[in-house]
TIRO-417986 format. One record per residue (C-alpha): x, y, z; residue in one letter; residue number from 1. Coordinates in Angstrom, 1 decimal, m for minus. Layout:
REM residues N
[[X, Y, Z], a, NUM] ...
END
This chain:
REM residues 290
[[249.2, 100.5, 179.6], x, 1] [[246.6, 97.6, 180.4], x, 2] [[248.4, 97.4, 183.8], x, 3] [[248.1, 101.3, 184.5], x, 4] [[244.6, 101.2, 183.6], x, 5] [[243.7, 98.2, 185.6], x, 6] [[244.8, 99.4, 188.7], x, 7] [[244.0, 102.9, 188.3], x, 8] [[240.7, 100.9, 187.8], x, 9] [[240.5, 99.5, 190.7], x, 10] [[242.0, 102.5, 192.8], x, 11] [[239.5, 104.7, 192.0], x, 12] [[236.1, 102.2, 192.7], x, 13] [[238.1, 101.7, 196.4], x, 14] [[238.1, 106.1, 196.6], x, 15] [[235.1, 106.5, 195.3], x, 16] [[232.8, 104.1, 197.9], x, 17] [[235.2, 105.6, 200.7], x, 18] [[233.9, 109.1, 199.2], x, 19] [[230.7, 107.8, 199.4], x, 20] [[231.1, 106.6, 203.0], x, 21] [[232.8, 109.2, 204.9], x, 22] [[233.1, 106.9, 207.7], x, 23] [[236.8, 107.2, 210.1], x, 24] [[236.2, 104.2, 211.1], x, 25] [[236.4, 102.0, 208.0], x, 26] [[236.7, 104.7, 204.7], x, 27] [[240.9, 104.7, 204.9], x, 28] [[241.8, 102.8, 201.7], x, 29] [[245.0, 103.0, 203.1], x, 30] [[243.4, 100.1, 205.5], x, 31] [[241.3, 97.9, 204.1], x, 32] [[240.6, 95.7, 206.2], x, 33] [[242.9, 98.1, 209.7], x, 34] [[243.3, 101.6, 210.5], x, 35] [[246.5, 100.8, 212.9], x, 36] [[249.5, 98.6, 212.3], x, 37] [[248.7, 95.2, 214.4], x, 38] [[246.1, 93.5, 215.8], x, 39] [[247.6, 94.0, 219.0], x, 40] [[248.3, 97.7, 218.7], x, 41] [[245.9, 100.4, 218.6], x, 42] [[247.9, 103.1, 217.9], x, 43] [[246.3, 104.9, 214.3], x, 44] [[248.6, 105.0, 210.8], x, 45] [[246.4, 106.3, 208.9], x, 46] [[243.8, 108.7, 208.4], x, 47] [[241.9, 112.2, 210.2], x, 48] [[243.3, 110.8, 213.4], x, 49] [[246.9, 112.4, 212.3], x, 50] [[245.7, 115.8, 212.2], x, 51] [[246.5, 117.2, 214.9], x, 52] [[243.9, 120.2, 216.5], x, 53] [[245.8, 123.4, 215.2], x, 54] [[245.4, 121.6, 212.0], x, 55] [[241.5, 120.5, 212.0], x, 56] [[240.4, 123.7, 212.7], x, 57] [[237.4, 125.0, 210.1], x, 58] [[237.5, 121.7, 209.2], x, 59] [[234.5, 120.2, 208.4], x, 60] [[234.2, 116.6, 209.9], x, 61] [[233.3, 115.1, 206.1], x, 62] [[236.6, 116.3, 205.3], x, 63] [[239.0, 114.4, 208.0], x, 64] [[236.7, 111.6, 208.1], x, 65] [[237.3, 111.2, 204.2], x, 66] [[241.1, 111.5, 204.7], x, 67] [[242.8, 108.4, 204.0], x, 68] [[246.5, 109.5, 204.1], x, 69] [[249.6, 108.0, 206.4], x, 70] [[250.7, 111.6, 207.6], x, 71] [[250.3, 115.3, 207.3], x, 72] [[252.1, 116.8, 204.8], x, 73] [[250.8, 120.6, 205.3], x, 74] [[252.6, 120.0, 208.5], x, 75] [[256.7, 119.7, 206.7], x, 76] [[256.2, 121.6, 203.6], x, 77] [[256.4, 125.2, 204.7], x, 78] [[253.5, 127.2, 203.2], x, 79] [[253.7, 130.7, 203.1], x, 80] [[251.8, 133.4, 202.0], x, 81] [[250.7, 134.1, 198.7], x, 82] [[251.9, 130.6, 197.3], x, 83] [[250.6, 128.0, 194.8], x, 84] [[250.0, 124.8, 196.4], x, 85] [[249.0, 121.7, 194.5], x, 86] [[247.6, 118.5, 196.2], x, 87] [[248.1, 114.6, 194.0], x, 88] [[245.2, 112.4, 195.1], x, 89] [[243.2, 115.2, 197.7], x, 90] [[240.3, 113.4, 198.4], x, 91] [[237.9, 114.8, 200.5], x, 92] [[240.2, 118.6, 200.9], x, 93] [[241.5, 118.1, 203.6], x, 94] [[245.1, 119.0, 203.1], x, 95] [[243.7, 121.7, 200.4], x, 96] [[241.7, 123.7, 202.7], x, 97] [[244.3, 123.0, 205.3], x, 98] [[246.7, 124.3, 202.3], x, 99] [[244.3, 127.7, 201.2], x, 100] [[244.0, 128.6, 205.0], x, 101] [[248.4, 129.2, 205.8], x, 102] [[249.2, 130.8, 202.0], x, 103] [[246.1, 133.6, 202.6], x, 104] [[243.7, 135.2, 200.7], x, 105] [[246.4, 136.0, 197.9], x, 106] [[247.3, 132.4, 197.2], x, 107] [[245.8, 129.3, 196.1], x, 108] [[245.5, 126.0, 197.0], x, 109] [[244.7, 123.1, 193.6], x, 110] [[243.1, 119.4, 194.3], x, 111] [[243.6, 117.1, 191.8], x, 112] [[242.1, 113.6, 192.0], x, 113] [[241.3, 110.7, 189.4], x, 114] [[237.2, 110.6, 191.0], x, 115] [[234.0, 111.9, 190.6], x, 116] [[233.1, 111.0, 194.1], x, 117] [[235.3, 112.8, 196.3], x, 118] [[236.3, 115.9, 193.8], x, 119] [[231.9, 116.7, 194.4], x, 120] [[232.8, 115.7, 198.4], x, 121] [[236.3, 118.3, 199.1], x, 122] [[234.1, 121.0, 196.2], x, 123] [[231.6, 120.6, 199.0], x, 124] [[233.7, 121.0, 202.1], x, 125] [[235.0, 123.9, 200.5], x, 126] [[231.9, 125.1, 200.4], x, 127] [[231.0, 124.2, 204.0], x, 128] [[234.4, 125.5, 205.2], x, 129] [[234.0, 128.7, 203.4], x, 130] [[237.1, 128.1, 201.2], x, 131] [[237.5, 129.8, 198.7], x, 132] [[241.1, 130.7, 196.7], x, 133] [[240.9, 126.6, 196.3], x, 134] [[240.0, 124.8, 192.9], x, 135] [[239.5, 120.8, 192.7], x, 136] [[240.7, 119.1, 189.1], x, 137] [[239.8, 115.9, 187.7], x, 138] [[243.1, 114.2, 186.2], x, 139] [[245.7, 111.7, 186.5], x, 140] [[248.7, 112.0, 188.3], x, 141] [[250.4, 110.4, 185.2], x, 142] [[249.3, 113.2, 183.5], x, 143] [[248.9, 116.4, 185.5], x, 144] [[246.5, 118.9, 183.2], x, 145] [[248.6, 122.0, 184.7], x, 146] [[250.5, 124.6, 182.6], x, 147] [[255.1, 124.0, 183.0], x, 148] [[256.2, 125.8, 186.1], x, 149] [[252.5, 127.1, 187.8], x, 150] [[252.9, 126.0, 191.2], x, 151] [[255.6, 126.9, 194.1], x, 152] [[254.8, 123.9, 196.0], x, 153] [[253.6, 120.0, 195.7], x, 154] [[252.1, 117.2, 198.6], x, 155] [[250.6, 114.7, 198.4], x, 156] [[249.4, 112.6, 201.8], x, 157] [[249.5, 108.5, 200.8], x, 158] [[249.2, 109.0, 197.5], x, 159] [[251.8, 108.6, 194.8], x, 160] [[252.4, 104.7, 196.1], x, 161] [[249.1, 103.9, 193.9], x, 162] [[250.3, 104.6, 190.7], x, 163] [[251.2, 102.0, 189.1], x, 164] [[253.8, 104.6, 187.0], x, 165] [[255.2, 106.5, 190.2], x, 166] [[258.7, 107.5, 188.8], x, 167] [[256.1, 109.1, 185.7], x, 168] [[253.7, 111.2, 188.6], x, 169] [[257.0, 111.9, 190.6], x, 170] [[258.4, 113.5, 187.0], x, 171] [[255.4, 115.4, 186.7], x, 172] [[255.7, 116.9, 190.2], x, 173] [[258.8, 118.7, 189.0], x, 174] [[257.2, 119.7, 185.2], x, 175] [[254.9, 121.7, 187.4], x, 176] [[257.2, 123.1, 189.7], x, 177] [[258.4, 126.3, 189.4], x, 178] [[262.2, 126.5, 189.7], x, 179] [[262.8, 126.8, 193.4], x, 180] [[259.9, 124.4, 194.0], x, 181] [[258.9, 122.5, 196.3], x, 182] [[257.9, 118.8, 197.0], x, 183] [[256.8, 118.1, 200.5], x, 184] [[254.7, 115.0, 200.4], x, 185] [[253.8, 112.0, 203.0], x, 186] [[253.8, 108.4, 201.7], x, 187] [[254.6, 104.9, 202.3], x, 188] [[258.3, 103.2, 201.9], x, 189] [[258.2, 99.6, 201.4], x, 190] [[260.7, 97.8, 203.3], x, 191] [[263.2, 96.1, 200.6], x, 192] [[262.4, 92.7, 201.9], x, 193] [[258.9, 93.0, 201.3], x, 194] [[257.6, 89.5, 199.9], x, 195] [[256.5, 88.5, 196.9], x, 196] [[252.9, 87.4, 197.7], x, 197] [[252.2, 91.3, 199.2], x, 198] [[253.7, 92.4, 196.1], x, 199] [[251.3, 90.9, 193.9], x, 200] [[247.9, 91.1, 196.5], x, 201] [[245.6, 94.4, 195.3], x, 202] [[243.8, 95.0, 198.2], x, 203] [[246.9, 95.4, 199.6], x, 204] [[248.0, 97.7, 196.3], x, 205] [[245.2, 99.8, 197.3], x, 206] [[245.9, 99.6, 200.7], x, 207] [[248.8, 101.6, 200.2], x, 208] [[251.1, 99.0, 201.0], x, 209] [[252.3, 96.6, 197.7], x, 210] [[252.6, 99.4, 195.7], x, 211] [[255.0, 100.9, 197.7], x, 212] [[258.5, 102.2, 196.4], x, 213] [[261.5, 101.3, 198.9], x, 214] [[263.6, 104.7, 199.9], x, 215] [[266.7, 104.0, 197.1], x, 216] [[263.9, 103.2, 194.3], x, 217] [[261.7, 106.6, 195.7], x, 218] [[265.3, 108.9, 195.9], x, 219] [[266.6, 108.1, 192.4], x, 220] [[263.2, 108.1, 191.1], x, 221] [[263.5, 112.2, 192.6], x, 222] [[266.9, 112.1, 191.7], x, 223] [[266.0, 111.0, 187.9], x, 224] [[263.2, 113.8, 187.8], x, 225] [[265.8, 116.4, 188.4], x, 226] [[265.4, 117.4, 192.5], x, 227] [[267.6, 117.9, 194.6], x, 228] [[268.1, 118.2, 198.5], x, 229] [[266.1, 114.4, 198.9], x, 230] [[265.5, 113.9, 202.2], x, 231] [[263.8, 110.2, 203.3], x, 232] [[262.7, 110.6, 207.3], x, 233] [[260.2, 107.1, 208.1], x, 234] [[257.6, 108.3, 210.8], x, 235] [[256.0, 104.9, 212.1], x, 236] [[255.4, 101.7, 210.8], x, 237] [[251.9, 100.6, 209.1], x, 238] [[253.0, 97.2, 207.8], x, 239] [[254.9, 94.7, 209.0], x, 240] [[257.0, 95.7, 205.3], x, 241] [[256.5, 98.8, 205.1], x, 242] [[257.1, 102.8, 206.9], x, 243] [[255.2, 106.2, 205.9], x, 244] [[257.8, 108.8, 205.4], x, 245] [[258.0, 112.7, 205.1], x, 246] [[259.3, 112.3, 201.6], x, 247] [[261.2, 116.6, 201.1], x, 248] [[263.0, 118.4, 197.7], x, 249] [[263.3, 120.5, 195.7], x, 250] [[263.9, 121.3, 191.8], x, 251] [[266.7, 123.9, 190.9], x, 252] [[266.8, 127.5, 191.6], x, 253] [[266.1, 129.6, 188.7], x, 254] [[269.0, 131.0, 186.8], x, 255] [[270.4, 133.9, 188.8], x, 256] [[269.5, 136.8, 186.2], x, 257] [[265.9, 135.6, 187.2], x, 258] [[265.5, 137.3, 190.2], x, 259] [[263.8, 140.7, 190.5], x, 260] [[266.5, 142.7, 190.8], x, 261] [[267.8, 140.9, 188.2], x, 262] [[264.8, 141.2, 186.0], x, 263] [[264.2, 144.4, 186.5], x, 264] [[267.2, 145.1, 184.4], x, 265] [[266.8, 143.1, 181.2], x, 266] [[265.6, 145.4, 178.8], x, 267] [[262.9, 143.2, 176.5], x, 268] [[260.3, 140.8, 178.1], x, 269] [[260.8, 138.7, 175.2], x, 270] [[265.2, 138.4, 176.7], x, 271] [[263.8, 138.2, 180.1], x, 272] [[261.8, 135.1, 178.5], x, 273] [[264.8, 133.8, 176.6], x, 274] [[266.7, 133.7, 180.0], x, 275] [[263.8, 132.7, 182.5], x, 276] [[263.5, 129.5, 180.0], x, 277] [[266.9, 128.3, 180.3], x, 278] [[268.5, 126.2, 183.2], x, 279] [[272.0, 127.8, 182.6], x, 280] [[273.0, 130.5, 185.1], x, 281] [[273.9, 134.0, 183.9], x, 282] [[275.0, 137.2, 186.0], x, 283] [[272.6, 139.4, 186.8], x, 284] [[272.2, 141.5, 183.7], x, 285] [[272.7, 139.0, 180.7], x, 286] [[269.8, 138.6, 179.8], x, 287] [[270.7, 139.7, 176.4], x, 288] [[270.2, 142.9, 176.4], x, 289] [[273.0, 144.4, 175.7], x, 290] 
END
């Protein structure tokens, strides 16, 4: 627990400073020294410059300036009208605001962050953008203050690697997702041969490198949490020992009797609850009414 708290506080301080500064030239917590992959390569690998013009439309500059991510998870999350989206480590709110536009007024985007300064910035950005179907919640990724099966999609932009207990974060994501819910995040994947010095470097940890899982470790954590159809696709190098990647998966689909047509055949509300609370598939109409 001491290690978890120490890492949380180190990360919180750095993100708080980034929120206050909110400057694209040096705000990225995923690049404490640089925004590029190396001194000889000026290709941007972190921050708001990764967003294309379509994603940027309608976003306040301060939301993009405070972007600390290594990708654009909303580009691969296949967001749909009416869905509820949860952004883990939502920072200045850029991905929450993009999600809110994609799910429309019948949907909702929730940002979860532990840093008061980032939450204040995100709420101000939502007001500036005139977006109302959003909510920003304070909490830890390892203990999400959301109900079971309450969201349709979980996204995150280069934040899960910052946790000292990444399997717990992934298990929590599975818990809050509805049956058939989607997990679509950008994150850093460590090379298997990352050296011990980098792993022990707290500056590199808050820079999204030292704490990153390898691809086999990320797959194992997703599988252990019950996710299916796991896809990990590297997108670009961010460090000599790591790459950014898109990670996608989904929770198991609902039991057959929980489809809308089948639920109509259930004779009592309690029977519907009993049916949809089970993980065992059942035939339509077999919700215990007969």
